[in-house]
PDB file of N, CA, C and O in Angstrom, chain B, residues numbered from 101:
ATOM      1  N   MET B 101      -3.002  13.115   7.024  1.00  0.00           N
ATOM      2  CA  MET B 101      -2.328  11.882   7.387  1.00  0.00           C
ATOM      3  C   MET B 101      -0.873  11.977   6.912  1.00  0.00           C
ATOM      4  O   MET B 101      -0.605  12.388   5.783  1.00  0.00           O
ATOM      5  N   THR B 102       0.050  11.596   7.781  1.00  0.00           N
ATOM      6  CA  THR B 102       1.461  11.658   7.405  1.00  0.00           C
ATOM      7  C   THR B 102       1.813  10.485   6.509  1.00  0.00           C
ATOM      8  O   THR B 102       1.061   9.517   6.395  1.00  0.00           O
ATOM      9  N   ILE B 103       2.972  10.593   5.876  1.00  0.00           N
ATOM     10  CA  ILE B 103       3.413   9.491   5.010  1.00  0.00           C
ATOM     11  C   ILE B 103       3.606   8.218   5.829  1.00  0.00           C
ATOM     12  O   ILE B 103       3.324   7.120   5.348  1.00  0.00           O
ATOM     13  N   GLU B 104       4.083   8.361   7.053  1.00  0.00           N
ATOM     14  CA  GLU B 104       4.282   7.193   7.902  1.00  0.00           C
ATOM     15  C   GLU B 104       2.954   6.526   8.233  1.00  0.00           C
ATOM     16  O   GLU B 104       2.844   5.300   8.204  1.00  0.00           O
ATOM     17  N   GLU B 105       1.943   7.338   8.546  1.00  0.00           N
ATOM     18  CA  GLU B 105       0.618   6.793   8.857  1.00  0.00           C
ATOM     19  C   GLU B 105      -0.004   6.136   7.635  1.00  0.00           C
ATOM     20  O   GLU B 105      -0.606   5.067   7.732  1.00  0.00           O
ATOM     21  N   THR B 106       0.146   6.781   6.488  1.00  0.00           N
ATOM     22  CA  THR B 106      -0.375   6.223   5.241  1.00  0.00           C
ATOM     23  C   THR B 106       0.286   4.884   4.944  1.00  0.00           C
ATOM     24  O   THR B 106      -0.389   3.906   4.622  1.00  0.00           O
ATOM     25  N   PHE B 107       1.607   4.848   5.052  1.00  0.00           N
ATOM     26  CA  PHE B 107       2.353   3.625   4.775  1.00  0.00           C
ATOM     27  C   PHE B 107       1.937   2.508   5.736  1.00  0.00           C
ATOM     28  O   PHE B 107       1.704   1.376   5.311  1.00  0.00           O
ATOM     29  N   LYS B 108       1.846   2.825   7.015  1.00  0.00           N
ATOM     30  CA  LYS B 108       1.455   1.810   8.006  1.00  0.00           C
ATOM     31  C   LYS B 108       0.057   1.279   7.745  1.00  0.00           C
ATOM     32  O   LYS B 108      -0.181   0.075   7.836  1.00  0.00           O
ATOM     33  N   GLN B 109      -0.866   2.171   7.420  1.00  0.00           N
ATOM     34  CA  GLN B 109      -2.238   1.754   7.167  1.00  0.00           C
ATOM     35  C   GLN B 109      -2.321   0.840   5.946  1.00  0.00           C
ATOM     36  O   GLN B 109      -2.946  -0.220   5.999  1.00  0.00           O
ATOM     37  N   LEU B 110      -1.698   1.248   4.861  1.00  0.00           N
ATOM     38  CA  LEU B 110      -1.769   0.442   3.639  1.00  0.00           C
ATOM     39  C   LEU B 110      -0.992  -0.863   3.762  1.00  0.00           C
ATOM     40  O   LEU B 110      -1.431  -1.889   3.243  1.00  0.00           O
ATOM     41  N   THR B 111       0.152  -0.843   4.438  1.00  0.00           N
ATOM     42  CA  THR B 111       0.897  -2.087   4.584  1.00  0.00           C
ATOM     43  C   THR B 111       0.167  -3.050   5.505  1.00  0.00           C
ATOM     44  O   THR B 111       0.243  -4.263   5.312  1.00  0.00           O
ATOM     45  N   ARG B 112      -0.545  -2.527   6.510  1.00  0.00           N
ATOM     46  CA  ARG B 112      -1.325  -3.411   7.387  1.00  0.00           C
ATOM     47  C   ARG B 112      -2.381  -4.147   6.570  1.00  0.00           C
ATOM     48  O   ARG B 112      -2.566  -5.353   6.729  1.00  0.00           O
ATOM     49  N   VAL B 113      -3.070  -3.419   5.697  1.00  0.00           N
ATOM     50  CA  VAL B 113      -4.081  -4.037   4.843  1.00  0.00           C
ATOM     51  C   VAL B 113      -3.430  -5.061   3.915  1.00  0.00           C
ATOM     52  O   VAL B 113      -3.952  -6.161   3.732  1.00  0.00           O
ATOM     53  N   ALA B 114      -2.284  -4.692   3.330  1.00  0.00           N
ATOM     54  CA  ALA B 114      -1.602  -5.603   2.410  1.00  0.00           C
ATOM     55  C   ALA B 114      -1.154  -6.867   3.140  1.00  0.00           C
ATOM     56  O   ALA B 114      -1.299  -7.968   2.609  1.00  0.00           O
ATOM     57  N   TYR B 115      -0.607  -6.723   4.360  1.00  0.00           N
ATOM     58  CA  TYR B 115      -0.181  -7.896   5.120  1.00  0.00           C
ATOM     59  C   TYR B 115      -1.365  -8.773   5.508  1.00  0.00           C
ATOM     60  O   TYR B 115      -1.266  -9.999   5.468  1.00  0.00           O
ATOM     61  N   GLU B 116      -2.482  -8.159   5.883  1.00  0.00           N
ATOM     62  CA  GLU B 116      -3.669  -8.947   6.219  1.00  0.00           C
ATOM     63  C   GLU B 116      -4.117  -9.753   5.013  1.00  0.00           C
ATOM     64  O   GLU B 116      -4.430 -10.936   5.141  1.00  0.00           O
ATOM     65  N   ASP B 117      -4.152  -9.133   3.853  1.00  0.00           N
ATOM     66  CA  ASP B 117      -4.529  -9.852   2.634  1.00  0.00           C
ATOM     67  C   ASP B 117      -3.515 -10.938   2.313  1.00  0.00           C
ATOM     68  O   ASP B 117      -3.893 -12.039   1.914  1.00  0.00           O
ATOM     69  N   ALA B 118      -2.223 -10.639   2.483  1.00  0.00           N
ATOM     70  CA  ALA B 118      -1.191 -11.629   2.191  1.00  0.00           C
ATOM     71  C   ALA B 118      -1.321 -12.830   3.132  1.00  0.00           C
ATOM     72  O   ALA B 118      -1.161 -13.973   2.703  1.00  0.00           O
ATOM     73  N   ASP B 119      -1.608 -12.575   4.406  1.00  0.00           N
ATOM     74  CA  ASP B 119      -1.800 -13.676   5.356  1.00  0.00           C
ATOM     75  C   ASP B 119      -2.973 -14.549   4.947  1.00  0.00           C
ATOM     76  O   ASP B 119      -2.887 -15.776   4.990  1.00  0.00           O
ATOM     77  N   ASP B 120      -4.087 -13.907   4.543  1.00  0.00           N
ATOM     78  CA  ASP B 120      -5.251 -14.662   4.085  1.00  0.00           C
ATOM     79  C   ASP B 120      -4.905 -15.480   2.845  1.00  0.00           C
ATOM     80  O   ASP B 120      -5.315 -16.634   2.723  1.00  0.00           O
ATOM     81  N   LEU B 121      -4.150 -14.878   1.927  1.00  0.00           N
ATOM     82  CA  LEU B 121      -3.833 -15.559   0.676  1.00  0.00           C
ATOM     83  C   LEU B 121      -2.884 -16.737   0.891  1.00  0.00           C
ATOM     84  O   LEU B 121      -2.950 -17.722   0.156  1.00  0.00           O
ATOM     85  N   GLN B 122      -2.011 -16.650   1.878  1.00  0.00           N
ATOM     86  CA  GLN B 122      -1.066 -17.736   2.119  1.00  0.00           C
ATOM     87  C   GLN B 122      -1.779 -19.020   2.507  1.00  0.00           C
ATOM     88  O   GLN B 122      -1.252 -20.113   2.299  1.00  0.00           O
ATOM     89  N   LEU B 123      -2.964 -18.895   3.064  1.00  0.00           N
ATOM     90  CA  LEU B 123      -3.720 -20.078   3.462  1.00  0.00           C
ATOM     91  C   LEU B 123      -4.338 -20.801   2.267  1.00  0.00           C
ATOM     92  O   LEU B 123      -4.811 -21.930   2.394  1.00  0.00           O
ATOM     93  N   ARG B 124      -4.330 -20.141   1.105  1.00  0.00           N
ATOM     94  CA  ARG B 124      -5.010 -20.693  -0.070  1.00  0.00           C
ATOM     95  C   ARG B 124      -4.087 -20.796  -1.271  1.00  0.00           C
ATOM     96  O   ARG B 124      -4.482 -20.424  -2.376  1.00  0.00           O
ATOM     97  N   LYS B 125      -2.887 -21.281  -1.091  1.00  0.00           N
ATOM     98  CA  LYS B 125      -1.965 -21.438  -2.219  1.00  0.00           C
ATOM     99  C   LYS B 125      -2.432 -22.587  -3.091  1.00  0.00           C
ATOM    100  O   LYS B 125      -3.080 -23.485  -2.554  1.00  0.00           O
ATOM    101  N   PRO B 126      -2.166 -22.642  -4.376  1.00  0.00           N
ATOM    102  CA  PRO B 126      -1.523 -21.605  -5.168  1.00  0.00           C
ATOM    103  C   PRO B 126      -2.468 -20.438  -5.413  1.00  0.00           C
ATOM    104  O   PRO B 126      -3.687 -20.578  -5.312  1.00  0.00           O
ATOM    105  N   PHE B 127      -1.900 -19.308  -5.730  1.00  0.00           N
ATOM    106  CA  PHE B 127      -2.689 -18.105  -5.952  1.00  0.00           C
ATOM    107  C   PHE B 127      -3.413 -18.185  -7.281  1.00  0.00           C
ATOM    108  O   PHE B 127      -2.885 -18.693  -8.270  1.00  0.00           O
ATOM    109  N   SER B 128      -4.623 -17.677  -7.281  1.00  0.00           N
ATOM    110  CA  SER B 128      -5.347 -17.556  -8.544  1.00  0.00           C
ATOM    111  C   SER B 128      -4.897 -16.267  -9.233  1.00  0.00           C
ATOM    112  O   SER B 128      -4.253 -15.410  -8.629  1.00  0.00           O
ATOM    113  N   ILE B 129      -5.248 -16.159 -10.495  1.00  0.00           N
ATOM    114  CA  ILE B 129      -4.907 -14.950 -11.247  1.00  0.00           C
ATOM    115  C   ILE B 129      -5.543 -13.724 -10.583  1.00  0.00           C
ATOM    116  O   ILE B 129      -4.907 -12.674 -10.492  1.00  0.00           O
ATOM    117  N   SER B 130      -6.782 -13.848 -10.123  1.00  0.00           N
ATOM    118  CA  SER B 130      -7.447 -12.695  -9.505  1.00  0.00           C
ATOM    119  C   SER B 130      -6.748 -12.285  -8.203  1.00  0.00           C
ATOM    120  O   SER B 130      -6.685 -11.096  -7.892  1.00  0.00           O
ATOM    121  N   GLU B 131      -6.230 -13.237  -7.449  1.00  0.00           N
ATOM    122  CA  GLU B 131      -5.504 -12.910  -6.219  1.00  0.00           C
ATOM    123  C   GLU B 131      -4.188 -12.205  -6.532  1.00  0.00           C
ATOM    124  O   GLU B 131      -3.821 -11.243  -5.857  1.00  0.00           O
ATOM    125  N   LEU B 132      -3.485 -12.676  -7.544  1.00  0.00           N
ATOM    126  CA  LEU B 132      -2.244 -12.021  -7.948  1.00  0.00           C
ATOM    127  C   LEU B 132      -2.534 -10.604  -8.447  1.00  0.00           C
ATOM    128  O   LEU B 132      -1.768  -9.676  -8.187  1.00  0.00           O
ATOM    129  N   HIS B 133      -3.641 -10.451  -9.162  1.00  0.00           N
ATOM    130  CA  HIS B 133      -4.037  -9.129  -9.644  1.00  0.00           C
ATOM    131  C   HIS B 133      -4.346  -8.209  -8.456  1.00  0.00           C
ATOM    132  O   HIS B 133      -3.976  -7.035  -8.466  1.00  0.00           O
ATOM    133  N   ARG B 134      -5.012  -8.737  -7.453  1.00  0.00           N
ATOM    134  CA  ARG B 134      -5.333  -7.929  -6.270  1.00  0.00           C
ATOM    135  C   ARG B 134      -4.062  -7.496  -5.533  1.00  0.00           C
ATOM    136  O   ARG B 134      -3.967  -6.361  -5.067  1.00  0.00           O
ATOM    137  N   MET B 135      -3.091  -8.401  -5.432  1.00  0.00           N
ATOM    138  CA  MET B 135      -1.830  -8.039  -4.776  1.00  0.00           C
ATOM    139  C   MET B 135      -1.123  -6.932  -5.558  1.00  0.00           C
ATOM    140  O   MET B 135      -0.528  -6.033  -4.963  1.00  0.00           O
ATOM    141  N   ARG B 136      -1.187  -6.995  -6.876  1.00  0.00           N
ATOM    142  CA  ARG B 136      -0.577  -5.949  -7.706  1.00  0.00           C
ATOM    143  C   ARG B 136      -1.281  -4.617  -7.484  1.00  0.00           C
ATOM    144  O   ARG B 136      -0.631  -3.575  -7.401  1.00  0.00           O
ATOM    145  N   ILE B 137      -2.603  -4.647  -7.388  1.00  0.00           N
ATOM    146  CA  ILE B 137      -3.369  -3.429  -7.139  1.00  0.00           C
ATOM    147  C   ILE B 137      -3.014  -2.847  -5.773  1.00  0.00           C
ATOM    148  O   ILE B 137      -2.861  -1.632  -5.645  1.00  0.00           O
ATOM    149  N   LEU B 138      -2.881  -3.685  -4.762  1.00  0.00           N
ATOM    150  CA  LEU B 138      -2.510  -3.206  -3.429  1.00  0.00           C
ATOM    151  C   LEU B 138      -1.131  -2.569  -3.440  1.00  0.00           C
ATOM    152  O   LEU B 138      -0.922  -1.522  -2.827  1.00  0.00           O
ATOM    153  N   ALA B 139      -0.195  -3.194  -4.131  1.00  0.00           N
ATOM    154  CA  ALA B 139       1.159  -2.632  -4.218  1.00  0.00           C
ATOM    155  C   ALA B 139       1.129  -1.287  -4.940  1.00  0.00           C
ATOM    156  O   ALA B 139       1.817  -0.349  -4.538  1.00  0.00           O
ATOM    157  N   SER B 140       0.340  -1.194  -5.995  1.00  0.00           N
ATOM    158  CA  SER B 140       0.217   0.070  -6.725  1.00  0.00           C
ATOM    159  C   SER B 140      -0.411   1.146  -5.838  1.00  0.00           C
ATOM    160  O   SER B 140       0.015   2.301  -5.858  1.00  0.00           O
ATOM    161  N   ALA B 141      -1.421   0.760  -5.064  1.00  0.00           N
ATOM    162  CA  ALA B 141      -2.074   1.727  -4.178  1.00  0.00           C
ATOM    163  C   ALA B 141      -1.104   2.235  -3.122  1.00  0.00           C
ATOM    164  O   ALA B 141      -1.108   3.422  -2.793  1.00  0.00           O
ATOM    165  N   LEU B 142      -0.287   1.359  -2.598  1.00  0.00           N
ATOM    166  CA  LEU B 142       0.708   1.761  -1.604  1.00  0.00           C
ATOM    167  C   LEU B 142       1.708   2.736  -2.219  1.00  0.00           C
ATOM    168  O   LEU B 142       2.016   3.767  -1.622  1.00  0.00           O
ATOM    169  N   ASN B 143       2.208   2.419  -3.392  1.00  0.00           N
ATOM    170  CA  ASN B 143       3.149   3.314  -4.072  1.00  0.00           C
ATOM    171  C   ASN B 143       2.521   4.674  -4.367  1.00  0.00           C
ATOM    172  O   ASN B 143       3.151   5.714  -4.173  1.00  0.00           O
ATOM    173  N   ARG B 144       1.284   4.657  -4.835  1.00  0.00           N
ATOM    174  CA  ARG B 144       0.592   5.899  -5.181  1.00  0.00           C
ATOM    175  C   ARG B 144       0.349   6.755  -3.939  1.00  0.00           C
ATOM    176  O   ARG B 144       0.543   7.970  -3.976  1.00  0.00           O
ATOM    177  N   ALA B 145      -0.074   6.129  -2.844  1.00  0.00           N
ATOM    178  CA  ALA B 145      -0.333   6.875  -1.613  1.00  0.00           C
ATOM    179  C   ALA B 145       0.943   7.515  -1.078  1.00  0.00           C
ATOM    180  O   ALA B 145       0.930   8.660  -0.627  1.00  0.00           O
ATOM    181  N   CYS B 146       2.030   6.780  -1.130  1.00  0.00           N
ATOM    182  CA  CYS B 146       3.308   7.330  -0.667  1.00  0.00           C
ATOM    183  C   CYS B 146       3.760   8.470  -1.576  1.00  0.00           C
ATOM    184  O   CYS B 146       4.234   9.500  -1.096  1.00  0.00           O
ATOM    185  N   ALA B 147       3.617   8.289  -2.871  1.00  0.00           N
ATOM    186  CA  ALA B 147       4.012   9.345  -3.811  1.00  0.00           C
ATOM    187  C   ALA B 147       3.157  10.594  -3.614  1.00  0.00           C
ATOM    188  O   ALA B 147       3.669  11.712  -3.671  1.00  0.00           O
ATOM    189  N   ASP B 148       1.854  10.408  -3.381  1.00  0.00           N
ATOM    190  CA  ASP B 148       0.967  11.549  -3.141  1.00  0.00           C
ATOM    191  C   ASP B 148       1.382  12.288  -1.879  1.00  0.00           C
ATOM    192  O   ASP B 148       1.425  13.518  -1.866  1.00  0.00           O
ATOM    193  N   GLU B 149       1.683  11.557  -0.832  1.00  0.00           N
ATOM    194  CA  GLU B 149       2.089  12.183   0.428  1.00  0.00           C
ATOM    195  C   GLU B 149       3.403  12.937   0.263  1.00  0.00           C
ATOM    196  O   GLU B 149       3.559  14.041   0.786  1.00  0.00           O
ATOM    197  N   ILE B 150       4.336  12.350  -0.453  1.00  0.00           N
ATOM    198  CA  ILE B 150       5.622  13.023  -0.702  1.00  0.00           C
ATOM    199  C   ILE B 150       5.390  14.293  -1.514  1.00  0.00           C
ATOM    200  O   ILE B 150       5.988  15.330  -1.227  1.00  0.00           O
ATOM    201  N   GLY B 151       4.528  14.218  -2.525  1.00  0.00           N
ATOM    202  CA  GLY B 151       4.214  15.390  -3.334  1.00  0.00           C
ATOM    203  C   GLY B 151       3.599  16.512  -2.504  1.00  0.00           C
ATOM    204  O   GLY B 151       3.930  17.683  -2.686  1.00  0.00           O
ATOM    205  N   GLU B 152       2.709  16.147  -1.599  1.00  0.00           N
ATOM    206  CA  GLU B 152       2.099  17.150  -0.721  1.00  0.00           C
ATOM    207  C   GLU B 152       3.150  17.789   0.178  1.00  0.00           C
ATOM    208  O   GLU B 152       3.118  18.996   0.419  1.00  0.00           O
ATOM    209  N   ARG B 153       4.071  16.985   0.667  1.00  0.00           N
ATOM    210  CA  ARG B 153       5.128  17.525   1.531  1.00  0.00           C
ATOM    211  C   ARG B 153       6.004  18.512   0.767  1.00  0.00           C
ATOM    212  O   ARG B 153       6.393  19.550   1.302  1.00  0.00           O
ATOM    213  N   ILE B 154       6.309  18.187  -0.476  1.00  0.00           N
ATOM    214  CA  ILE B 154       7.145  19.072  -1.299  1.00  0.00           C
ATOM    215  C   ILE B 154       6.413  20.390  -1.533  1.00  0.00           C
ATOM    216  O   ILE B 154       7.008  21.463  -1.437  1.00  0.00           O
ATOM    217  N   GLU B 155       5.113  20.302  -1.843  1.00  0.00           N
ATOM    218  CA  GLU B 155       4.329  21.520  -2.073  1.00  0.00           C
ATOM    219  C   GLU B 155       4.246  22.383  -0.816  1.00  0.00           C
ATOM    220  O   GLU B 155       4.178  23.609  -0.905  1.00  0.00           O
ATOM    221  N   GLU B 156       4.252  21.743   0.356  1.00  0.00           N
ATOM    222  CA  GLU B 156       4.166  22.479   1.620  1.00  0.00           C
ATOM    223  C   GLU B 156       5.518  23.004   2.068  1.00  0.00           C
ATOM    224  O   GLU B 156       5.628  23.596   3.141  1.00  0.00           O
ATOM    225  N   GLY B 157       6.539  22.797   1.268  1.00  0.00           N
ATOM    226  CA  GLY B 157       7.861  23.312   1.592  1.00  0.00           C
ATOM    227  C   GLY B 157       8.692  22.379   2.437  1.00  0.00           C
ATOM    228  O   GLY B 157       9.557  22.825   3.190  1.00  0.00           O
ATOM    229  N   GLY B 158       8.440  21.074   2.323  1.00  0.00           N
ATOM    230  CA  GLY B 158       9.268  20.102   3.033  1.00  0.00           C
ATOM    231  C   GLY B 158       8.902  19.899   4.488  1.00  0.00           C
ATOM    232  O   GLY B 158       9.717  19.405   5.267  1.00  0.00           O
ATOM    233  N   GLU B 159       7.687  20.273   4.872  1.00  0.00           N
ATOM    234  CA  GLU B 159       7.255  20.065   6.260  1.00  0.00           C
ATOM    235  C   GLU B 159       7.332  18.596   6.613  1.00  0.00           C
ATOM    236  O   GLU B 159       6.994  17.740   5.796  1.00  0.00           O
ATOM    237  N   GLN B 160       7.772  18.296   7.820  1.00  0.00           N
ATOM    238  CA  GLN B 160       7.892  16.897   8.234  1.00  0.00           C
ATOM    239  C   GLN B 160       6.912  16.558   9.313  1.00  0.00           C
ATOM    240  O   GLN B 160       6.876  15.420   9.780  1.00  0.00           O
TER     241      GLN B 160
END
């Protein structure tokens, strides 16, 4: 999976969750924690993909 595909997939999930959460304001602590986990997962997936690209010699 390319970095673009990874980013699109994870951001789609994050946006879907954010849309669901907007209907139930104010956010609970568990919802805020889940949003933090999603953001961390997105950052980690992008970093992993970038690392793989570097190891492969910068293939795009």
